[in-house]
Residue frames as a rotation matrix with the C-alpha (Angstrom) as fourth column:
MET 1
0.739 0.451 -0.501 -68.26
0.484 0.163 0.860 -101.59
0.469 -0.878 -0.098 -140.88
SER 2
0.414 -0.581 0.701 -66.45
-0.618 -0.745 -0.252 -99.48
0.669 -0.329 -0.667 -138.31
GLU 3
-0.507 -0.690 -0.517 -63.95
0.053 0.574 -0.817 -100.76
0.860 -0.442 -0.254 -135.78
PRO 4
0.453 0.680 -0.577 -65.44
0.638 0.204 0.742 -101.71
0.622 -0.704 -0.341 -132.40
THR 5
-0.306 -0.501 0.810 -65.00
-0.307 -0.753 -0.582 -99.27
0.901 -0.426 0.077 -129.57
GLY 6
0.408 0.465 0.785 -65.35
-0.872 -0.057 0.487 -99.55
0.271 -0.883 0.383 -125.80
PRO 7
0.206 -0.328 0.922 -64.88
-0.690 0.619 0.375 -102.83
-0.693 -0.714 -0.099 -123.98
ALA 8
0.780 0.148 0.608 -65.02
0.230 0.836 -0.498 -104.85
-0.582 0.529 0.618 -127.21
ALA 9
0.798 -0.532 -0.282 -62.10
-0.569 -0.514 -0.642 -102.92
0.197 0.673 -0.713 -128.73
LEU 10
0.558 -0.708 -0.434 -58.75
0.440 0.695 -0.569 -104.59
0.704 0.126 0.699 -129.21
PRO 11
0.688 -0.380 -0.618 -56.21
0.577 -0.230 0.784 -104.11
-0.440 -0.896 0.061 -126.43
PRO 12
0.782 -0.455 -0.426 -53.60
-0.537 -0.838 -0.091 -101.41
-0.316 0.300 -0.900 -126.92
ALA 13
0.690 -0.584 -0.428 -50.59
-0.142 0.470 -0.871 -102.45
0.710 0.661 0.241 -128.99
GLY 14
-0.358 -0.932 0.064 -47.89
-0.362 0.075 -0.929 -104.14
0.861 -0.356 -0.364 -126.92
ARG 15
-0.541 0.267 0.797 -50.36
-0.801 0.123 -0.586 -105.23
-0.255 -0.956 0.148 -124.20
PRO 16
-0.944 0.174 -0.282 -51.53
0.026 0.886 0.462 -108.83
0.330 0.429 -0.841 -124.53
GLY 17
-0.153 0.980 0.128 -55.23
-0.567 -0.193 0.801 -109.49
0.810 0.051 0.585 -124.39
LEU 18
0.083 0.303 0.949 -57.00
-0.989 0.145 0.041 -110.94
-0.125 -0.942 0.311 -121.40
LEU 19
0.952 0.306 0.011 -57.31
-0.301 0.940 -0.158 -114.42
-0.059 0.147 0.987 -122.93
ARG 20
0.455 -0.858 -0.240 -53.64
0.016 0.277 -0.961 -114.50
0.890 0.433 0.140 -123.89
ARG 21
-0.307 -0.549 0.777 -52.64
-0.771 -0.335 -0.541 -113.43
0.557 -0.766 -0.320 -120.35
ARG 22
0.452 0.528 0.719 -54.88
-0.842 0.518 0.148 -116.11
-0.295 -0.673 0.679 -118.81
VAL 23
0.951 -0.134 -0.278 -53.43
-0.026 0.863 -0.505 -118.79
0.307 0.487 0.817 -121.08
ALA 24
0.080 -0.990 0.120 -49.92
-0.215 -0.135 -0.967 -117.61
0.973 0.052 -0.224 -120.22
SER 25
-0.130 -0.112 0.985 -50.67
-0.973 -0.178 -0.149 -117.73
0.192 -0.978 -0.086 -116.49
PHE 26
0.853 0.416 0.314 -51.89
-0.456 0.887 0.065 -121.33
-0.252 -0.199 0.947 -116.80
GLY 27
0.689 -0.668 -0.280 -48.68
0.080 0.455 -0.887 -122.12
0.720 0.589 0.367 -118.65
HIS 28
-0.204 -0.773 0.600 -46.58
-0.613 -0.377 -0.694 -120.60
0.763 -0.510 -0.398 -115.86
ALA 29
0.224 0.376 0.899 -48.56
-0.954 0.274 0.123 -122.56
-0.201 -0.885 0.420 -113.24
LEU 30
0.989 0.146 -0.027 -48.18
-0.147 0.953 -0.264 -125.84
-0.013 0.265 0.964 -115.11
ARG 31
0.323 -0.944 -0.070 -44.47
-0.083 0.046 -0.996 -125.17
0.943 0.327 -0.063 -115.56
GLY 32
-0.187 -0.365 0.912 -44.20
-0.897 -0.315 -0.309 -124.63
0.400 -0.876 -0.269 -111.79
VAL 33
0.636 0.466 0.616 -46.01
-0.671 0.728 0.142 -127.88
-0.382 -0.503 0.775 -110.98
GLY 34
0.925 -0.295 -0.241 -43.83
0.044 0.710 -0.702 -129.73
0.378 0.639 0.670 -113.49
SER 35
0.051 -0.949 0.310 -40.66
-0.410 -0.303 -0.861 -128.24
0.911 -0.083 -0.405 -112.08
ALA 36
-0.060 -0.012 0.998 -41.62
-0.998 0.038 -0.060 -129.17
-0.037 -0.999 -0.014 -108.54
LEU 37
0.863 0.448 0.233 -42.67
-0.437 0.894 -0.098 -132.66
-0.252 -0.018 0.968 -109.65
ARG 38
0.679 -0.674 -0.290 -39.28
0.047 0.434 -0.900 -133.24
0.732 0.597 0.327 -111.28
SER 39
-0.216 -0.905 0.366 -37.26
-0.284 -0.301 -0.910 -131.96
0.934 -0.301 -0.192 -108.32
GLU 40
-0.294 0.172 0.940 -39.24
-0.950 -0.166 -0.266 -132.86
0.110 -0.971 0.212 -105.18
VAL 41
-0.892 -0.126 -0.434 -39.21
-0.118 0.992 -0.046 -136.48
0.436 0.010 -0.900 -104.03
HIS 42
-0.766 0.643 -0.007 -42.18
0.152 0.169 -0.974 -135.95
-0.625 -0.747 -0.227 -101.70
LEU 43
-0.093 0.746 -0.659 -44.27
-0.779 -0.467 -0.419 -134.55
-0.620 0.474 0.625 -104.53
GLN 44
-0.476 -0.126 -0.870 -43.36
-0.725 0.617 0.307 -137.61
0.498 0.777 -0.385 -106.62
LEU 45
-0.973 0.178 -0.146 -44.60
0.229 0.798 -0.558 -139.80
0.017 -0.576 -0.817 -103.76
HIS 46
-0.398 0.879 -0.262 -47.83
-0.221 -0.369 -0.903 -137.76
-0.890 -0.302 0.341 -103.67
ALA 47
-0.217 0.289 -0.932 -48.18
-0.975 -0.117 0.191 -138.32
-0.054 0.950 0.307 -107.42
VAL 48
-0.816 -0.106 -0.569 -47.88
-0.184 0.979 0.082 -142.10
0.548 0.172 -0.819 -106.94
ALA 49
-0.843 0.523 -0.125 -50.35
0.300 0.265 -0.916 -141.96
-0.446 -0.810 -0.380 -104.05
THR 50
-0.292 0.746 -0.598 -52.74
-0.671 -0.606 -0.428 -139.92
-0.682 0.277 0.677 -106.21
ALA 51
-0.411 0.103 -0.906 -52.59
-0.806 0.423 0.414 -142.53
0.426 0.900 -0.091 -108.98
VAL 52
-0.929 0.065 -0.366 -53.26
0.205 0.911 -0.358 -145.30
0.310 -0.408 -0.859 -106.48
VAL 53
-0.657 0.717 -0.234 -56.18
0.028 -0.287 -0.958 -143.40
-0.754 -0.635 0.168 -104.96
LEU 54
-0.238 0.572 -0.785 -57.68
-0.922 -0.386 -0.001 -142.76
-0.304 0.724 0.620 -108.40
GLY 55
-0.618 -0.065 -0.783 -57.34
-0.470 0.830 0.302 -146.43
0.630 0.555 -0.543 -109.30
VAL 56
-0.915 0.296 -0.276 -58.89
0.403 0.602 -0.690 -147.61
-0.038 -0.742 -0.669 -106.04
GLY 57
-0.526 0.747 -0.407 -61.66
-0.359 -0.628 -0.690 -145.03
-0.771 -0.217 0.599 -106.45
LEU 58
-0.287 0.395 -0.873 -62.45
-0.937 0.073 0.341 -146.39
0.199 0.916 0.349 -109.91
TYR 59
-0.831 -0.064 -0.553 -62.36
-0.029 0.997 -0.071 -149.96
0.556 -0.043 -0.830 -108.58
PHE 60
-0.770 0.528 -0.359 -64.85
0.537 0.233 -0.811 -149.14
-0.344 -0.817 -0.463 -105.82
GLN 61
-0.368 0.649 0.666 -66.97
0.671 -0.311 0.673 -146.97
0.644 0.694 -0.321 -108.14
LEU 62
-0.773 -0.001 -0.634 -67.07
0.537 -0.533 -0.653 -144.02
-0.337 -0.846 0.413 -105.77
ARG 63
0.368 0.919 0.141 -70.18
0.922 -0.340 -0.184 -141.86
-0.121 0.198 -0.973 -105.69
PRO 64
0.301 -0.237 0.924 -69.88
0.478 -0.801 -0.361 -138.21
0.825 0.550 -0.128 -106.77
THR 65
0.867 0.039 0.497 -69.74
-0.368 -0.623 0.690 -136.97
0.337 -0.781 -0.526 -103.17
GLU 66
0.756 -0.636 0.157 -66.96
0.317 0.565 0.761 -139.44
-0.572 -0.526 0.629 -102.35
TRP 67
0.235 -0.657 0.717 -65.04
0.940 -0.035 -0.340 -138.34
0.248 0.753 0.609 -105.44
ALA 68
0.565 0.019 0.825 -65.42
0.050 -0.999 -0.011 -134.71
0.823 0.048 -0.566 -104.35
LEU 69
0.939 -0.238 0.250 -64.06
-0.280 -0.101 0.955 -135.49
-0.202 -0.966 -0.161 -100.87
VAL 70
0.493 -0.789 0.367 -61.13
0.697 0.611 0.377 -137.44
-0.521 0.070 0.851 -102.33
ALA 71
0.307 -0.358 0.882 -60.41
0.770 -0.451 -0.451 -134.70
0.559 0.818 0.137 -104.88
LEU 72
0.781 0.017 0.625 -60.40
-0.257 -0.902 0.346 -132.01
0.570 -0.430 -0.700 -102.19
ALA 73
0.849 -0.490 0.196 -58.09
-0.031 0.324 0.945 -134.07
-0.527 -0.809 0.260 -100.01
VAL 74
0.317 -0.745 0.587 -55.68
0.918 0.397 0.008 -134.78
-0.239 0.536 0.809 -102.87
ALA 75
0.393 -0.133 0.910 -55.72
0.483 -0.812 -0.327 -131.14
0.783 0.568 -0.254 -104.01
GLY 76
0.946 -0.019 0.324 -55.09
-0.274 -0.582 0.765 -129.99
0.174 -0.813 -0.556 -100.42
VAL 77
0.615 -0.767 0.185 -51.99
0.372 0.489 0.789 -132.17
-0.695 -0.416 0.586 -100.11
TRP 78
0.168 -0.544 0.822 -50.65
0.976 -0.025 -0.216 -131.11
0.139 0.839 0.527 -103.52
ALA 79
0.627 0.110 0.771 -51.26
0.179 -0.984 -0.005 -127.44
0.758 0.141 -0.637 -102.75
ALA 80
0.943 -0.298 0.145 -49.58
-0.216 -0.221 0.951 -127.71
-0.252 -0.929 -0.273 -99.35
GLU 81
0.382 -0.843 0.379 -46.58
0.696 0.532 0.483 -129.48
-0.608 0.079 0.790 -100.90
LEU 82
0.219 -0.286 0.933 -46.29
0.835 -0.440 -0.331 -126.81
0.505 0.851 0.143 -103.62
PHE 83
0.840 0.080 0.536 -46.49
-0.167 -0.903 0.397 -124.01
0.515 -0.423 -0.745 -101.05
ASN 84
0.810 -0.576 0.105 -43.86
0.092 0.302 0.949 -125.83
-0.579 -0.759 0.297 -98.99
THR 85
0.229 -0.741 0.631 -41.60
0.950 0.310 0.020 -126.08
-0.211 0.595 0.776 -102.02
ALA 86
0.432 -0.004 0.902 -42.05
0.447 -0.868 -0.218 -122.39
0.783 0.497 -0.373 -102.81
ILE 87
0.943 -0.072 0.325 -41.30
-0.308 -0.560 0.769 -121.38
0.126 -0.826 -0.550 -99.21
GLU 88
0.605 -0.771 0.199 -38.23
0.425 0.525 0.738 -123.63
-0.673 -0.362 0.645 -99.07
THR 89
0.225 -0.513 0.829 -36.96
0.953 -0.062 -0.297 -122.25
0.204 0.856 0.475 -102.39
LEU 90
0.591 0.060 0.804 -37.39
0.079 -0.997 0.016 -118.62
0.803 0.054 -0.594 -101.33
THR 91
0.954 -0.249 0.165 -35.87
-0.191 -0.086 0.978 -119.34
-0.229 -0.965 -0.130 -97.93
ASN 92
0.412 -0.843 0.346 -32.82
0.760 0.527 0.381 -120.93
-0.503 0.106 0.858 -99.56
LEU 93
0.252 -0.283 0.926 -32.46
0.741 -0.559 -0.372 -117.92
0.623 0.779 0.068 -101.84
LEU 94
0.620 0.109 0.777 -32.74
-0.196 -0.938 0.287 -115.35
0.760 -0.330 -0.560 -99.04
SER 95
0.505 -0.434 0.746 -30.83
-0.833 -0.016 0.554 -117.29
-0.228 -0.901 -0.369 -96.38
PRO 96
0.465 -0.344 -0.816 -28.31
-0.459 0.694 -0.555 -119.64
0.757 0.632 0.165 -98.02
GLY 97
-0.716 -0.685 -0.134 -26.58
-0.184 0.370 -0.911 -120.17
0.674 -0.627 -0.391 -94.68
TYR 98
-0.268 0.630 -0.729 -28.29
0.823 0.543 0.167 -121.48
0.501 -0.555 -0.664 -91.59
HIS 99
-0.794 0.154 0.588 -30.51
-0.398 -0.862 -0.313 -119.08
0.459 -0.483 0.746 -89.75
PRO 100
-0.905 0.423 0.045 -32.98
0.232 0.579 -0.782 -120.10
-0.357 -0.697 -0.622 -87.02
LEU 101
-0.162 0.893 -0.421 -35.85
-0.451 -0.446 -0.773 -118.14
-0.877 0.064 0.475 -88.58
ALA 102
-0.267 0.010 -0.964 -35.20
-0.945 0.191 0.264 -119.75
0.187 0.981 -0.041 -91.97
GLY 103
-0.941 -0.114 -0.317 -35.31
-0.055 0.981 -0.188 -123.16
0.332 -0.159 -0.930 -90.28
ARG 104
-0.653 0.757 -0.029 -38.54
0.059 0.013 -0.998 -122.21
-0.755 -0.654 -0.053 -88.51
ALA 105
-0.101 0.623 -0.776 -40.16
-0.871 -0.432 -0.233 -121.13
-0.480 0.652 0.586 -91.78
LYS 106
-0.496 -0.164 -0.853 -39.24
-0.680 0.684 0.265 -124.42
0.539 0.711 -0.451 -93.38
ASP 107
-0.988 0.112 -0.103 -40.48
0.152 0.767 -0.623 -126.41
0.009 -0.631 -0.776 -90.40
VAL 108
-0.414 0.886 -0.209 -43.80
-0.275 -0.341 -0.899 -124.59
-0.868 -0.314 0.384 -90.33
ALA 109
-0.068 0.357 -0.931 -44.29
-0.996 -0.077 0.044 -125.15
-0.056 0.931 0.361 -94.09
ALA 110
-0.751 -0.241 -0.615 -43.46
-0.316 0.949 0.014 -128.85
0.580 0.205 -0.789 -93.64
GLY 111
-0.881 0.468 0.069 -45.96
0.082 0.294 -0.952 -128.97
-0.466 -0.834 -0.297 -90.79
ALA 112
-0.149 0.844 -0.516 -48.66
-0.790 -0.415 -0.451 -127.67
-0.594 0.340 0.729 -93.14
VAL 113
-0.278 -0.010 -0.961 -47.93
-0.787 0.576 0.222 -130.55
0.551 0.817 -0.168 -95.51
LEU 114
-0.968 -0.115 -0.223 -48.10
0.030 0.830 -0.557 -133.02
0.249 -0.546 -0.800 -92.63
LEU 115
-0.596 0.803 -0.010 -51.49
-0.193 -0.155 -0.969 -131.69
-0.780 -0.575 0.247 -91.52
ALA 116
0.004 0.582 -0.813 -52.84
-0.983 -0.145 -0.109 -131.81
-0.181 0.800 0.571 -95.09
ALA 117
-0.519 -0.270 -0.811 -51.60
-0.525 0.849 0.054 -135.38
0.674 0.454 -0.583 -95.48
LEU 118
-0.976 0.216 -0.001 -53.17
0.122 0.547 -0.828 -136.43
-0.179 -0.809 -0.560 -92.16
GLY 119
-0.281 0.913 -0.296 -56.43
-0.581 -0.407 -0.705 -134.81
-0.764 -0.026 0.645 -93.27
ALA 120
-0.071 0.188 -0.980 -56.25
-0.956 0.269 0.121 -136.71
0.286 0.945 0.161 -96.53
LEU 121
-0.879 -0.268 -0.393 -55.60
-0.143 0.937 -0.317 -139.92
0.454 -0.223 -0.863 -94.60
ALA 122
-0.736 0.670 0.095 -58.71
-0.078 0.055 -0.995 -139.26
-0.672 -0.740 0.012 -92.52
VAL 123
0.030 0.744 -0.667 -60.79
-0.902 -0.268 -0.340 -138.64
-0.432 0.612 0.663 -95.65
GLY 124
-0.347 -0.256 -0.902 -59.37
-0.735 0.671 0.093 -141.77
0.582 0.696 -0.422 -97.26
SER 125
-1.000 -0.028 -0.001 -60.16
-0.020 0.738 -0.674 -143.80
0.020 -0.674 -0.738 -94.17
CYS 126
-0.400 0.916 -0.039 -63.76
-0.319 -0.179 -0.931 -142.58
-0.859 -0.360 0.364 -94.14
VAL 127
0.200 0.488 -0.849 -64.29
-0.953 -0.104 -0.284 -143.11
-0.227 0.867 0.445 -97.86
PHE 128
-0.043 -0.320 -0.947 -62.31
-0.692 0.693 -0.203 -146.30
0.721 0.646 -0.251 -98.49
GLY 129
-0.764 -0.355 0.538 -62.27
-0.645 0.431 -0.631 -147.89
-0.008 -0.830 -0.558 -95.03
PRO 130
-0.016 0.833 0.554 -65.80
-0.601 0.434 -0.670 -149.31
-0.799 -0.344 0.494 -95.08
LYS 131
0.688 0.259 -0.678 -65.37
-0.724 0.319 -0.612 -150.53
0.057 0.912 0.407 -98.66
ILE 132
-0.262 -0.864 -0.430 -62.13
-0.662 0.485 -0.572 -152.33
0.702 0.135 -0.699 -97.85
TRP 133
-0.660 0.086 0.746 -63.57
-0.677 0.363 -0.641 -153.67
-0.326 -0.928 -0.181 -94.60
ALA 134
0.399 0.913 0.080 -66.48
-0.738 0.372 -0.563 -155.20
-0.544 0.166 0.822 -96.53
LEU 135
0.471 -0.296 -0.831 -64.01
-0.683 0.473 -0.556 -157.15
0.558 0.830 0.021 -98.70
LEU 136
-0.563 -0.767 0.306 -62.26
-0.781 0.374 -0.500 -158.77
0.269 -0.521 -0.810 -95.74
PRO 137
-0.231 0.456 -0.859 -63.24
0.043 0.887 0.460 -162.34
0.972 0.069 -0.224 -94.87
ARG 138
-0.084 0.300 0.950 -65.17
-0.928 -0.372 0.036 -162.83
0.364 -0.878 0.309 -91.65
């Protein structure tokens, strides 16, 4: 049999294949999340909150739509916190001393985390509020 040609051909020597590059990019992303999780106290608090939310969701046997809302809220907070960490890290690199614009960038990034967390609180209140309310004695 002859060697394949065209799109099915092997990548040129020295250039990793598409699958290998994708796997590597997932590895880099996971390393970034792990690094942030080890160094950022707020992300550690989000991790604890995520575990609590998952446990409460299992307890209340959330419906698929409720799980989707909770997952989007949790992912939004995590993403905002990771963006905030990236912005703070780059700002510290580029402006080790105080600069008002560096402070503004950090404040805006922190504001994004706050808004994501408030949105997640609203979702949590809508999803879990009625279930918790039903458990309270009347």
